[in-house]
C-alpha positions as CSV (number, residue, x, y, z in Angstrom):
1,M,23.9,-2.2,20.2
2,S,21.4,-2.0,22.3
3,L,22.2,0.7,24.7
4,G,20.6,1.6,28.2
5,W,18.3,4.3,29.0
6,D,21.4,6.3,30.6
7,E,23.2,5.7,27.5
8,I,20.9,6.7,25.1
9,E,20.4,10.1,27.5
10,Q,24.3,10.6,27.1
11,A,23.8,10.5,22.9
12,D,23.6,13.8,20.9
13,G,20.3,15.1,21.0
14,F,18.5,12.3,23.2
15,A,18.7,14.1,26.9
16,G,15.2,13.9,28.1
17,L,14.0,11.7,25.3
18,R,12.6,8.9,28.1
19,A,10.5,11.2,29.5
20,Y,8.8,12.5,26.3
21,A,8.6,9.0,25.2
22,E,6.9,7.6,28.5
23,A,4.5,10.8,28.1
24,E,3.9,10.9,24.6
25,V,4.6,7.6,22.7
26,M,3.4,5.1,25.4
27,P,-0.1,6.3,26.3
28,L,-0.6,6.3,22.0
29,L,0.2,2.9,22.3
30,S,-1.3,1.2,25.3
31,E,-4.6,3.3,24.2
32,A,-4.5,1.4,20.5
33,E,-6.5,-1.6,20.4
34,L,-3.1,-3.5,18.9
35,R,-4.3,-6.9,19.8
36,P,-7.9,-7.5,18.8
37,A,-9.3,-10.3,21.2
38,D,-9.8,-13.2,18.5
39,A,-5.8,-12.5,17.0
40,E,-5.2,-15.8,17.8
41,I,-8.1,-17.6,15.8
42,L,-7.7,-16.1,13.0
43,K,-3.9,-16.0,12.5
44,K,-4.5,-20.6,13.0
45,R,-7.5,-19.7,10.2
46,V,-4.7,-18.6,7.7
47,S,-2.3,-21.4,9.2
48,R,-4.8,-24.1,8.3
49,A,-5.4,-22.7,5.1
50,L,-2.1,-22.7,3.8
51,T,-2.1,-26.7,5.4
52,I,-4.8,-27.7,3.5
53,G,-3.9,-26.1,0.4
54,F,-0.5,-27.3,0.4
55,A,-1.7,-30.8,1.7
56,G,-4.1,-31.1,-1.1
57,F,-1.5,-30.1,-3.6
58,V,0.6,-32.7,-2.5
59,I,-2.5,-35.4,-2.8
60,S,-3.5,-33.9,-5.9
61,F,0.0,-34.0,-7.8
62,L,0.5,-37.8,-6.8
63,I,-2.8,-39.0,-8.1
64,V,-2.1,-37.0,-11.5
65,Q,1.3,-38.1,-11.5
66,G,0.0,-41.5,-11.6
67,L,-2.1,-41.2,-14.4
68,I,-0.2,-39.9,-16.5
69,P,2.1,-42.3,-18.8
70,N,5.6,-42.4,-18.2
71,T,6.8,-40.9,-21.3
72,M,8.8,-38.1,-22.6
73,W,5.5,-36.2,-23.3
74,G,4.4,-36.8,-20.2
75,E,7.5,-36.7,-17.9
76,T,7.1,-32.5,-20.1
77,L,3.5,-32.2,-18.9
78,V,4.3,-33.4,-15.2
79,F,7.3,-31.1,-15.2
80,F,4.6,-28.0,-16.5
81,L,2.1,-28.8,-13.9
82,F,4.2,-29.1,-10.7
83,P,3.9,-24.9,-10.1
84,V,0.4,-24.5,-11.8
85,M,-1.1,-27.2,-9.0
86,F,1.0,-26.1,-6.4
87,I,0.0,-22.2,-7.3
88,A,-4.0,-23.1,-7.9
89,G,-4.0,-25.4,-4.3
90,I,-2.3,-22.5,-2.3
91,F,-4.8,-19.8,-4.0
92,G,-7.5,-21.9,-4.3
93,S,-7.2,-22.6,-0.1
94,L,-6.7,-18.9,0.2
95,F,-10.0,-17.7,-1.5
96,L,-11.5,-20.4,0.7
97,F,-10.6,-18.5,3.7
98,R,-10.1,-15.0,2.0
99,H,-12.2,-13.5,4.5
100,S,-10.3,-14.3,7.8
101,L,-7.1,-13.6,5.0
102,L,-8.9,-9.8,4.6
103,R,-9.5,-9.8,8.4
104,V,-6.1,-10.3,9.7
105,L,-4.7,-7.7,6.6
106,L,-7.1,-5.2,7.5
107,D,-6.0,-5.7,11.3
108,A,-2.4,-5.3,10.3
109,K,-3.3,-2.3,8.3
110,T,-4.1,-0.7,11.9
111,R,-1.1,-2.0,13.9
112,F,0.9,-0.4,11.0
113,L,-0.5,2.8,11.0
114,I,-0.4,3.4,14.9
115,R,3.6,2.0,14.9
116,G,3.9,4.7,12.3
117,R,2.2,7.1,14.1
118,A,4.2,6.5,17.3
119,L,7.0,6.7,15.1
120,A,6.6,9.8,14.1
121,V,5.6,10.9,17.5
122,L,9.0,9.5,18.7
123,A,11.4,11.0,15.8
124,R,9.8,14.4,16.2
125,P,12.3,15.9,19.2
126,L,15.3,14.4,17.3
127,G,14.4,16.7,14.6
128,L,13.5,14.0,12.6
129,T,10.8,13.2,9.7
130,Y,9.2,9.1,9.7
131,V,7.8,7.7,6.4
132,P,6.8,4.1,7.0
133,T,7.0,3.2,3.6
134,P,9.5,4.7,1.6
135,G,9.5,4.7,-2.0
136,G,5.2,3.9,-1.8
137,T,3.7,0.3,-2.2
138,P,6.0,-2.5,-2.4
139,G,5.5,-4.0,-6.5
140,A,4.1,-7.2,-5.2
141,L,1.6,-5.9,-3.4
142,K,0.6,-3.0,-5.8
143,W,0.5,-5.7,-9.0
144,L,-2.1,-7.8,-6.9
145,A,-4.2,-4.3,-5.9
146,Q,-4.0,-3.6,-9.9
147,Q,-6.0,-7.4,-10.7
148,A,-9.3,-6.8,-11.9
149,W,-10.5,-9.6,-8.9
150,A,-8.7,-7.7,-6.1
151,P,-10.9,-7.4,-3.1
152,A,-11.7,-3.7,-2.4
153,E,-9.7,-4.0,0.5
154,L,-6.6,-5.0,-0.9
155,R,-6.7,-2.2,-3.2
156,D,-7.1,0.2,0.2
157,L,-4.0,-1.2,1.7
158,A,-2.1,-0.5,-1.3
159,T,-3.5,3.4,-1.2
160,T,-2.2,3.5,1.9
161,F,1.1,2.8,1.7
162,D,1.4,5.1,-1.3
163,E,-0.5,7.9,1.0
164,V,2.1,7.2,3.8
165,G,5.4,6.5,1.0
166,G,8.0,9.0,0.1
167,M,11.3,9.3,-0.3
168,D,11.7,8.4,-3.9
169,D,14.9,10.4,-4.4
170,A,17.1,8.7,-1.9
171,V,15.4,4.5,-2.8
172,A,16.2,5.7,-6.4
173,A,20.0,6.1,-5.2
174,A,20.1,3.2,-3.6
175,R,18.6,1.3,-6.6
176,G,20.5,2.6,-8.8
177,A,23.6,2.0,-6.9
178,G,23.0,-1.9,-6.8
179,L,22.7,-1.8,-3.3
180,M,19.0,-3.5,-2.8
181,V,20.4,-6.7,-4.4
182,E,21.8,-9.6,-2.5
183,A,25.5,-8.9,-1.8
184,N,25.9,-12.9,-3.1
185,V,24.3,-12.6,-6.4
186,Y,26.2,-12.1,-9.4
187,V,23.8,-10.7,-12.5
188,L,25.3,-12.1,-15.8
189,G,23.7,-11.2,-19.1
190,T,23.5,-8.3,-21.3
191,K,22.6,-4.7,-20.0
192,A,18.9,-4.8,-20.8
193,Q,19.0,-8.3,-19.0
194,K,20.9,-6.6,-16.0
195,E,18.9,-3.9,-15.6
196,Q,15.5,-5.7,-16.1
197,Y,17.1,-7.9,-13.4
198,H,17.8,-5.1,-11.0
199,K,14.9,-3.6,-11.3
200,M,12.7,-6.5,-10.6
201,A,15.0,-7.4,-7.5
202,A,14.9,-3.7,-6.3
203,T,11.1,-3.1,-6.7
204,Q,10.5,-6.4,-4.9
205,A,12.3,-5.4,-1.7
206,T,10.6,-4.7,1.4
207,I,11.1,-1.1,2.1
208,E,10.4,0.2,5.8
209,D,11.0,2.5,7.9
210,G,12.3,5.7,6.7
211,F,13.7,8.7,8.5
212,H,14.4,12.1,7.0
213,G,16.7,14.8,8.5
214,R,19.4,17.6,9.2
215,R,22.4,17.1,11.6
216,G,25.4,19.3,11.5
217,G,24.1,20.9,8.7
218,I,23.6,18.0,6.8
219,D,20.7,16.4,5.0
220,F,20.2,12.9,4.7
221,D,17.8,9.7,4.4
222,M,18.1,6.3,5.8
223,F,15.9,3.7,5.6
224,E,16.1,-0.3,5.7
225,W,15.4,-3.4,3.0
226,V,14.9,-6.5,3.8
227,E,16.6,-9.6,2.3
228,R,14.8,-12.3,2.7
229,V,16.7,-15.6,3.9
230,D,16.0,-19.2,3.1
231,E,16.1,-21.0,6.5
232,A,17.8,-18.6,8.6
233,P,16.4,-14.9,10.1
234,D,15.9,-12.1,7.2
235,I,18.7,-9.5,7.1
236,H,17.8,-5.6,7.4
237,H,20.0,-3.4,5.6
238,L,20.3,0.0,6.8
239,V,21.0,2.5,3.7
240,I,22.3,5.9,4.7
241,V,21.8,8.3,1.7
242,L,23.8,11.7,1.7
243,E,25.1,14.2,-0.8
244,A,28.2,13.6,-2.6
245,P,30.7,16.2,-2.0
246,L,31.7,17.0,-5.4
247,E,29.4,16.0,-8.6
248,L,30.0,13.1,-10.0
249,H,30.8,11.3,-13.9
250,G,32.1,8.1,-12.7
251,V,30.9,5.3,-10.5
252,T,33.1,4.5,-7.3
253,Q,32.2,1.3,-5.3
254,L,33.8,0.1,-1.7
255,R,33.2,-2.8,0.3
256,A,34.8,-4.6,3.4
257,R,36.7,-7.9,2.4
258,K,33.7,-10.2,3.7
259,V,30.8,-9.2,1.2
260,G,30.6,-8.7,-2.5
261,W,30.9,-6.1,-4.6
262,P,27.5,-4.0,-5.0
263,Q,25.8,-4.7,-8.1
264,E,25.8,-1.8,-11.1
265,A,23.9,-2.7,-13.8
266,S,25.1,-1.0,-16.5
267,D,28.2,-2.1,-18.7
268,V,30.5,0.2,-17.3
269,R,34.2,-0.6,-16.6
270,F,35.9,-1.0,-13.3
271,V,39.2,-0.9,-11.8
272,E,40.3,-2.1,-8.8
273,I,42.1,0.8,-6.9
274,D,45.3,1.0,-4.5
275,L,45.3,3.5,-1.8
276,G,48.5,2.9,-0.5
277,P,47.7,2.2,3.3
278,R,47.8,-1.0,4.6
279,A,45.5,-0.7,7.6
280,F,43.4,0.3,4.6
281,D,43.9,-2.5,2.1
282,A,42.9,-5.0,4.9
283,V,39.2,-4.2,5.7
284,Y,38.4,-2.6,1.8
285,R,38.4,-3.3,-1.5
286,L,38.0,-0.2,-4.0
287,R,37.0,0.1,-7.7
288,S,35.7,2.8,-9.7
289,T,35.3,3.6,-13.1
290,D,37.2,7.0,-12.6
291,Q,40.5,6.5,-10.7
292,V,41.1,10.5,-10.5
293,E,37.7,10.7,-9.0
294,A,37.7,7.7,-7.0
295,R,41.2,9.7,-4.9
296,A,39.6,13.4,-5.0
297,I,36.6,11.4,-2.8
298,F,38.9,8.7,-0.9
299,N,41.7,11.8,0.0
300,P,44.2,10.9,2.9
301,A,42.3,12.3,5.5
302,V,39.1,10.3,4.3
303,I,41.0,7.2,4.8
304,E,42.3,7.5,7.8
305,R,38.4,8.0,9.2
306,V,37.0,5.9,6.8
307,I,39.2,2.6,8.1
308,D,37.0,2.0,11.2
309,L,33.6,2.1,9.6
310,A,34.2,-1.8,8.0
311,H,31.2,-2.6,10.7
312,D,31.7,-6.1,11.3
313,G,33.3,-6.6,7.8
314,K,29.5,-6.4,5.7
315,F,29.7,-2.8,4.9
316,R,29.6,-1.5,1.5
317,A,29.3,2.2,-0.5
318,V,28.6,3.4,-3.4
319,A,29.7,7.0,-4.7
320,K,27.5,7.7,-8.2
321,G,25.7,11.0,-9.6
322,S,25.3,13.4,-6.6
323,R,25.0,10.8,-3.8
324,L,26.6,8.8,-1.2
325,V,25.1,5.5,-0.7
326,F,25.7,3.7,2.4
327,D,24.6,0.2,3.4
328,F,24.7,-1.3,6.8
329,P,23.3,-5.3,6.9
330,G,22.1,-6.5,10.5
331,V,19.5,-7.0,12.8
332,N,15.7,-5.4,12.5
333,R,16.0,-1.9,13.9
334,F,13.1,0.5,15.1
335,N,10.7,-2.8,15.5
336,L,8.7,-0.5,18.5
337,V,5.6,-2.4,17.5
338,D,5.0,-6.1,15.8
339,V,2.7,-5.1,12.9
340,V,1.6,-9.4,12.7
341,S,1.0,-9.6,16.5
342,G,0.7,-6.1,18.1
343,E,3.0,-6.9,20.7
344,W,5.2,-3.9,22.1
345,S,6.6,-3.3,25.1
346,E,8.9,-1.2,27.1
347,E,11.9,-3.0,26.0
348,T,11.1,-2.7,22.0
349,L,10.8,1.3,22.7
350,R,14.2,1.6,24.8
351,Q,15.4,-0.7,22.0
352,T,14.0,1.2,19.1
353,I,15.9,4.3,20.7
354,S,18.6,3.0,21.1
355,D,18.5,1.9,17.1
356,L,18.0,5.5,16.6
357,V,21.1,6.4,18.4
358,E,23.1,4.2,16.9
359,A,21.9,5.2,13.2
360,L,22.2,8.6,13.9
361,T,26.2,8.1,15.1
362,L,26.7,6.4,11.8
363,V,25.3,9.1,9.9
364,D,27.5,11.6,11.9
365,T,30.8,9.3,11.8
366,L,30.5,9.2,7.5
367,A,29.7,13.1,7.4
368,H,32.6,13.7,9.6
369,A,34.6,10.4,7.5
370,F,33.8,12.3,3.7
371,M,34.5,15.8,4.8
372,L,30.7,16.4,4.7
373,A,30.7,19.0,7.2
374,R,33.3,21.2,5.7
375,K,31.5,21.1,2.5
376,S,28.2,22.3,4.2
377,D,30.1,25.1,6.1
378,T,32.5,26.4,3.1
379,G,30.2,25.5,0.4
380,G,32.9,23.3,-1.3
381,L,35.9,21.4,-0.8
């Protein structure tokens, strides 16, 4: 969804935001050095390093493969040498170009911090608190920064991500709900193996652009996590976390028919539930470990309201513990400044505000659909 300024200012809480953004956000970005003069040169050097590393791997591997005898042990050795030589080639090349790579990382860090300040200023009149890195430093970067050979600049970058992190409970709720594992992945194995895979997948996922706020008496957290896709644009999942209308003892999962079930790590037994209305059954599937609890959540009033939330056929939700967690896949939202290039414009500013309108409208719709406003006003259902 892309709204024009007139439509944006008609949204609840957004009146006057264009003038505010032009007065407070645009000067902040205009005065910042987001595009250093040698940025393109540095990018080309890093790209050249990767190309040289890959070419070196191909040539050296072909030579080694030709020298090793064509026997069973030789083929086994080739099998193990392939990933080792590939990693060595790439990392060796990056090591040779490490100064350019570190400069690119430091420039990206500067743009990341400026982008965070701009989004925090933009969120302020909406009653939102902006969190640049929900959950703190990404797992892969944290591991690299902890290595003895890691440069000080990399450790400083990891520290910065932790300093601007937060929303740990909301991120933990999304991970525990199984919504941060790709929808087309089905994990087989023991309970311990499933939990290990879920932990690895969730901690390695890129999480960005968190917002905490309160609308209509309802507290909420929302953030994006990025699903990497080969040979296609990445999928950016908007996750919204709300307090459940009652304390839950089971796990209830809802999904639109065009997407897979959330990946529950524990060995609980789900039962699919038919709530009756054909309009609901046409777009959703529902399953739970506790049918009574699921029917309490999805009472007739909720069913009627939630039918319109299918969101292009890919909407998923989980009710677990004290949280309702919702997942809406889509394009990159809140992309005010490109951290890699430093590019921004009045158009990216307008689109970012349009993304906020859409996200907060979803929060309002979900709170209404699941009767959370009533709980907030009366202290219970």
